[in-house]
N, C-alpha and C positions, 0 to 999 in steps of 0.2 A: 284499357284505361281511356276515359273520355278526355277529349282535348280541352284545353283552356281557351275560352273565347276572349279574344283581344280586339278592342276597337282602336284603330289608329286614327287619331284626329289630325287633319291636315287642311291647309288653305287658310280660310278665315279673313275677316275684314281688317287687314293690316297691311302696311307698306311692305312687310316681309312675307307676303302671300306666296311668292314663287319659291323663296327659300324653304318655306314650310312644305310645299309640295315635294321638294327635293328630299328633305329630311324624312317625310313620311314614306316616300317611295323607297328610300334605302332601308327603312325599318321593315316595311312589307317584304322586301326582297331577302332580307337576312334573318328573319325569324325562323327558329327551329320548327320542326314538324310536330312538336308537342303542342303547338298553338293553332287555333282556328282563327285566321285573321279576318277582320271586317274593316274595309276601307270606308271611313266616314269623312266625306268631303264637305267642308263648310265654305260656302261661296263668299265672294267679296262683300255681299250685302248681309252676311251673317246667317243665311239659311242653311240648315243641315240637310245632307243628302246621304241616303244609303241604298245600295242596289239600284241606283238610277232614279230614286224617288225622293221627293222632298219629305222630310220627317221632322217631328218635334224632337228636341234632345232626348226626352224621356222615351219615345218610341224607338229612336235610333239606337239607344243603349239598352233596350229590353233584352234580357238574357245574356248581357255582357258581363264577364267576370272581372275584367280590368281594362283600363284605358291607358294607351300609350299616347302621351301628349306630345305630338310632333308639331304643334303650332309655334309660331314665333311672333314677336312684336307685342304691342300693347294689349291686344285681345287675350293673349295667354299669360303675359308677364306683369299685368297690373291687376290681376286676380279675378277678371271677369269669368273666364272659363273655369277656374277653380271653384268659384261660388256655385256655378251650375252643377258641377260634378259632386260637390259636397252636399248640396240640396238633394240630389238624386241618390246619395249614398253609394256612389260607384268609386272604388279605389282607382288612383291614377298615378302615373309616374311624374317625377319632378317636384318642385317645391310647392308648398301650400300658399295660401293667399298672402299671409304676412310676409314670408321670406321673399316671395315674388315682388311684392310692393316695395320693400326696402331696397332690393337690388336694382330694380328698374329706376327708382328715384335717385339720381346721381348725387343730389345734395345730401339726402339722408345717408346714403352709403358712404360718401366721402367723410361725413362727420363721424360715422361709426368707425371707419378706419383710423382717423386721427385720434379718436378716443382710445384706440388700442395700439397707439404708437406705430401705425403703419403709414409710411410716407405716401402721399398722393400729390400730384401736381397742384400748385397754387391756382386758385380759381376765384372768380367773382360771379355772383348771382345777378342775373338781369331778368326782369319781368316785362311782359309785353306791353304793360301800361306805363313803364318808366319813361322819363324824358330821354329821348334818343340822343339828342345833342350832348346832354350832360353825361350820358353813359359813354359816348364816344371819347369825350374829353377825359373822363376819369380813367378809361381803359388805356388811353394813350399814356397817361401819367403812371399807371400801375403795372404795365406789362412791357417787356422787351419783345418786339415782334420777331418772328411770327408767333401767332397764337392759334389755338384750336377752339372753335365754337361748337357746342353740342346742345341739343335739347336736354333739359334736365330730366325728362322722363320719356324715354323712347328706347327703341331697339339699339343693337350694337353700333350700326353704321348709319342709321337713318338721320338725315338732317345735320350730319357732321361736316364742317367746312374747315379747311386749313387756310388761315388768313395770313397773308404776307405783308399787307399794308393797310393803313387806316381806312382807305377808300373801300376796301372789300368788307369791312367789318359790319356796316349796316346791312348789306345784302345777306351776309352770313347769319345775322340775327333774325332777319326776316325768314330765312329758310328754316332755321331752328324752330321758330314760333309756329311753323306749319304742323309740327309734331307735338308741341308742349307749350303751355302758357308761360313757362319759365325756361330760360336758357343759362348756360354757364360759359363764361370765357375762361379758358384754361391755358396756362403757360405751355409752350411747346418744349419738351425735353428731348434733346437729340440723343439717340441711342438705338439699341437693338429692340425690336418689338418681340416680346416673349409671351407665351401662353402656358399655363399649367392647369391641368384638369384634375378634378377630385371625384372619387367614387366612395359612396358610403358603405360601411360594413363589408369591405372587400379584402380577401386574403388575410383574414384575422385582425384587420385594423379598422377601428371605428371610422376613421377618415383617411382613406388611402389616396396618396397623390401620385399621379403619373409623372414621368420624367418631363421636365420643362422643355419646350421646343422654341426655336426661333421662327417667327413668321415673316417671310420676306417675299414680296411680290406674289402673294397668294400661295406660296410654296412653304411646306413645313420642313425645317431642317433640324436634325438631331445632333447632339454632341457639340454644340457651339458655345456652351457656357462652362465656366470653371466649376470644380466640385463645390466650392464655396458659394458661388452664385446659384447653382442648382439647389443646394440645401436651403438657401434663403428664399428662393422663389417657391419651393415646395411648402416651406413653413408659413409663408404669407398666404398662399392659396388655401391651405388648410385652415388657417386662422380666419380668413374672410368667410369661408363656407360656414364655419361654426358661429362667428359673430352675427352673421345675417340670419342665422337659423334656417339654413337651406337643407333640402332633402335630396337624397339619391345621387345626384351628380351636378357638377357645375364646372365652369371654365373661367379662370381669372386671367386677365390681360395686363401686361406690364410694359414699362420701358426700362431697359437696363442701360444706364448712362455710364460711360467710362470713368468719369471723375466724381459723379454725384451719387452713384449707387442705384438701387432698385426702387421704382415708384409704381404703386398700384394705379391702374387706369380705371378698370371697372370689372365687375363680375357678371357673367351671363348665366342665368339660372336654367335656360333652355337653349344651349348652344347648337349650332348646326351639326347634324349628324349624317350628312351626305357622306359617301364613302371617301371623298377626297378632302374633307374638312378636317380641322385641327384635332378634335377629340378622337375620331376613329384612327387617324394617323398616329396619334400619341399612344393609342393602345398597342400598336406594333412594337413600341419601345420596351414594353414590359411583358411581351409574349401572350397577350390576351386577344382572342379573336373578337370580332364585331358581334358575332352571334352569341358568344358567351357573355359579353357586356349586356346585350339586350335582355338575355335570360336573367341575369342578376338583377337588373333594374326592375324588371317585371315581378320577380319574386319579392323584392322589397315592397313594391306597391301592393301586391296580393296580401302580404302579411301586415300591411298598413304601418310600416316602419318609417 
């Protein structure tokens, strides 16, 4: 039986370049022997490389059966790479252009969550051409410090600042505007940081949710939530995946506050997949190997589901 030719895309012109290299490396390491892996490196200036040579996307993907999209950040999550792959007619893992765009844009995704009765932290939209002095004054009147400033359209952690006083706010907005023309100022909700990952068409379920985990100091902790909290986190993660029209897999991030309940922070359509990251660690909680997860996702992509 001939092997399935898989191209692993990693790198790319994104602030999350190094994270993508780690994800791609883990995918290459854990693919089963039914696949013939092709390591496609995309440089920081957007040039594609295969076998040590610079290639056009079309030539790099010649005779490739399926692409595993291990890219992170704006290059992969605001539909640039998806448009290239769709044009070439090559099936790929992860969400399509529309789902990626909705999830990456925090304003659009927050409004979608609110429309479906999913709580999300109170926020204010700020544009880079707004009057900064008026913005600072309005923010001082609208929020109880501390707050979190995020780019409205960026990767999970890029350009995010925890602001403890008004003096820090202007600098935080300047940092956010490096990644997006629009930023959001968001209330800080004190509580446990939680993540819950979703896998499509897995174990007989259309949208299968892994067990929620607490993320603390870059470590993943199992069994720290009550049965009721687990059930609600899983329901919201599943709902967010479906509302945004995502494919194959995603990871939802939350704050679980002792007195205020559960708040959705954001959804990542292409979460980190290095072996020590949240989703692979979450697989352990349901007895699924990393290799089986990769095989399932590639099968979905091959069948264009």
